[in-house]
C-alpha positions in Angstrom: -6.5 -53.1 -28.1 -3.9 -50.9 -29.5 -0.7 -50.7 -27.2 0.2 -47.0 -26.1 3.5 -46.4 -27.2 5.9 -45.2 -25.7 8.8 -42.6 -26.3 12.0 -43.9 -25.4 14.4 -41.0 -26.1 14.9 -38.6 -23.0 13.7 -35.1 -23.5 17.6 -34.1 -21.9 20.7 -36.7 -21.1 22.2 -36.8 -17.6 25.0 -34.9 -19.1 22.8 -32.3 -20.1 20.7 -32.5 -16.6 24.0 -31.4 -15.1 24.9 -28.7 -17.5 21.7 -27.2 -16.6 22.2 -27.7 -12.9 25.5 -26.4 -12.9 24.7 -23.0 -14.4 21.8 -22.5 -11.9 24.8 -23.0 -8.7 26.7 -20.4 -11.1 23.9 -18.1 -11.2 22.8 -18.2 -7.9 26.3 -17.7 -6.7 26.3 -14.7 -8.7 23.5 -13.3 -7.3 24.2 -14.2 -3.9 27.5 -12.2 -4.6 26.3 -9.0 -6.3 23.2 -9.1 -3.4 26.5 -8.8 -1.1 28.0 -6.2 -3.0 25.2 -3.8 -2.9 24.8 -4.2 0.6 28.0 -3.7 1.5 28.0 0.1 1.1 24.6 0.8 3.0 26.5 -0.9 6.1 29.6 1.1 5.6 27.7 3.8 5.0 28.1 7.1 8.1 24.7 8.5 9.2 24.6 11.5 7.7 23.6 15.0 10.5 23.2 18.3 10.1 23.6 20.6 12.7 21.9 23.4 13.5 23.5 25.7 16.5 24.1 29.7 16.3 26.8 29.5 18.9 29.9 28.9 16.2 32.0 27.6 19.2 29.3 25.1 20.6 28.6 24.0 16.8 32.4 23.3 16.3 32.6 21.2 19.9 29.0 19.6 18.6 30.6 18.6 15.0 33.8 17.3 16.3 32.5 15.0 18.9 29.9 13.6 15.7 32.4 12.9 13.5 34.7 11.2 15.9 31.5 8.4 17.1 31.4 8.1 13.1 28.7 10.3 11.8 29.0 12.1 8.8 28.1 16.3 9.1 27.0 17.1 6.1 25.5 20.3 6.7 25.4 23.1 10.1 22.9 26.0 10.2 23.4 29.2 12.6 19.7 29.8 12.9 16.5 27.6 12.2 15.6 29.4 8.5 18.9 27.3 7.5 18.4 24.3 9.6 14.6 23.5 7.4 16.6 24.5 3.7 19.5 22.6 4.4 17.6 19.5 5.8 15.0 19.7 2.4 18.4 20.0 0.2 20.8 16.9 2.1 17.9 14.5 3.7 20.2 13.8 6.8 19.7 10.7 8.7 19.4 12.7 11.9 19.2 16.6 12.7 20.7 18.0 15.7 18.7 21.3 16.8 19.7 23.7 19.1 15.9 25.8 20.9 17.1 29.0 20.8 18.5 30.2 17.4 17.8 33.4 15.5 15.2 34.1 12.6 13.6 31.2 13.4 13.9 28.8 16.7 14.8 25.5 17.0 11.0 24.0 18.5 9.6 25.8 15.0 12.1 24.5 13.1 11.5 21.0 14.4 8.1 21.6 13.3 8.4 22.0 9.6 11.0 19.4 9.1 9.1 16.5 11.1 5.5 17.9 9.3 7.5 17.0 6.7 8.2 13.7 7.9 12.4 14.9 6.5 14.2 13.2 9.4 14.2 12.8 13.1 15.0 15.6 15.3 17.3 15.5 18.7 16.8 18.7 20.4 19.4 20.4 22.0 18.8 22.9 25.2 20.5 24.4 27.9 16.8 24.5 29.7 15.3 22.0 31.4 12.3 23.1 32.2 9.3 21.2 31.2 7.7 23.8 29.8 10.3 23.8 26.4 10.5 19.6 26.5 6.9 19.6 26.2 7.4 22.0 22.7 9.8 19.9 21.5 8.1 16.6 22.1 4.7 18.2 20.6 6.7 19.9 17.6 8.2 16.1 16.8 11.3 16.1 18.4 12.8 12.2 19.0 14.9 13.3 21.6 16.3 15.9 23.8 19.8 16.8 25.6 20.3 19.2 27.6 23.3 21.4 27.6 26.6 21.3 27.9 26.9 18.4 25.3 28.0 14.8 26.7 29.5 11.8 24.4 27.3 9.5 26.8 24.3 11.3 26.3 24.1 12.9 22.8 25.3 9.1 21.2 22.1 7.0 22.9 19.8 9.8 22.2 20.5 10.7 18.8 20.7 6.5 17.9 16.8 6.7 20.0 15.7 9.1 17.9 16.6 7.8 14.2 15.3 4.2 15.8 11.6 6.0 16.7 11.8 7.6 13.7 12.5 4.5 11.7 9.3 2.6 13.8 7.1 5.4 12.7 7.8 5.6 9.4 7.1 1.8 9.4 3.9 1.9 10.9 3.3 4.3 8.4 3.6 2.4 5.5 1.8 -0.5 7.2 -1.2 1.6 7.4 -0.5 2.4 3.8 -0.5 -1.1 2.8 -3.4 -1.8 5.1 -5.4 1.1 3.5 -4.7 0.0 -0.1 -5.6 -4.3 0.7 -8.9 -2.4 2.3 -9.4 -0.5 -0.9 -8.8 -3.5 -3.0 -10.5 -5.4 -1.3 -13.8 -3.4 -1.6 -13.0 -3.2 -5.5 -13.1 -7.2 -5.7 -16.5 -6.9 -3.4 -17.7 -4.4 -5.6 -17.2 -6.7 -8.9 -18.4 -9.9 -6.9 -21.8 -8.1 -5.7 -21.8 -7.2 -9.8 -21.0 -10.3 -11.3 -24.0 -12.0 -8.2 -26.6 -9.7 -9.6 -25.8 -10.4 -13.3 -25.8 -14.1 -12.8 -29.2 -13.9 -10.3 -30.7 -11.3 -13.4 -29.9 -14.3 -15.9 -31.6 -16.9 -13.7 -34.7 -15.3 -13.2 -34.3 -14.2 -17.1 -34.0 -17.7 -17.9 -36.9 -18.9 -15.6 -39.1 -16.3 -17.3 -37.7 -17.2 -20.8 -38.9 -21.1 -20.0 -42.3 -20.2 -18.6 -43.0 -18.1 -21.4 -41.6 -20.7 -24.0 -43.8 -23.2 -22.1 -47.5 -21.1 -22.6 -46.2 -20.2 -26.7 -46.2 -24.2 -26.9 -49.1 -24.6 -25.0 -51.6 -21.5 -25.8 -50.1 -21.0 -29.5 -49.0 -24.3 -31.1 -45.0 -23.3 -30.7 -42.6 -25.8 -31.0 -40.1 -25.7 -28.2 -37.5 -24.6 -30.8 -40.1 -22.2 -32.5 -40.9 -20.6 -29.3 -37.4 -20.1 -28.5 -36.9 -18.5 -32.1 -39.5 -16.3 -31.7 -38.6 -15.0 -28.2 -35.5 -14.1 -29.5 -36.3 -13.4 -32.9 -38.6 -10.6 -31.2 -36.7 -9.2 -28.5 -33.9 -8.3 -30.9 -36.1 -6.5 -34.1 -38.3 -5.0 -31.2 -35.4 -4.4 -29.1 -37.3 -5.5 -25.8 -35.4 -7.0 -23.1 -36.3 -11.0 -23.2 -37.3 -11.0 -19.5 -39.7 -8.2 -20.4 -40.9 -10.1 -23.6 -41.1 -13.2 -21.4 -42.9 -11.4 -18.4 -45.3 -9.8 -21.1 -46.5 -13.4 -22.5 -46.8 -15.0 -19.0 -49.1 -12.2 -18.1 -51.5 -12.1 -21.2 -51.7 -16.8 -21.5 -50.6 -17.6 -17.6 -53.4 -18.5 -15.3 -54.9 -14.9 -14.0 -54.2 -14.3 -10.0 -57.5 -15.1 -8.1 -58.2 -12.0 -5.7 -57.2 -12.5 -2.3 -60.5 -13.0 -1.3 -61.1 -16.0 -3.4 -58.3 -17.5 -2.2 -58.7 -16.7 1.4 -62.0 -18.3 0.9 -61.3 -21.6 -0.7 
């Protein structure tokens, strides 16, 4: 019995393995540092706000309050149309929108912004009537605050609005992913069904060809190889599917089916 030779030469020496391990550690450290560097601006970035208020004094007070609390006011609008345009352009983290404004009221503007899913809207109103609140919520506003503006009410309302907006978008993303996965599953199922049908057809064809081959051997004195070659060549030359050709041979040489009455009599 021949002995199996082994290769005593190391694929990598101990020193080479140490060098590879150190390089891997360095790459890992560099990657962590890079990720941390990329994450820092997002964490330190001020959340942006578009303020829509037709009264300039109120708007100035609101802007000052927001900036004092760490927000960056990137746009100021005096009517609903300006608010929609600025929101589309700047895509802020949140919009603070007065209800009563010229050209386009705040509820209509909020509806457009929310329908386009650009940013969460906090409605600002001097009216506490239930119908206005209902209209604002129906338009898609995530929160509302009544005038005069109070820091203790406005800041939590903004955070709630942004939180709800993020949750809704996460849910929408989840639905989109589920729908995509469902569609992929359906496509995979169709492919599987097609393959299964093809396998069943192939198996049925093979059974018919085997039976036809046996009949040619029995009735026409073909060898097994000759019978198969005849079926294969005739199918190709006459452009007849082997399954159909085999069935024709079976119909010609096979045992005739007995009438139902005779079968019952037996």
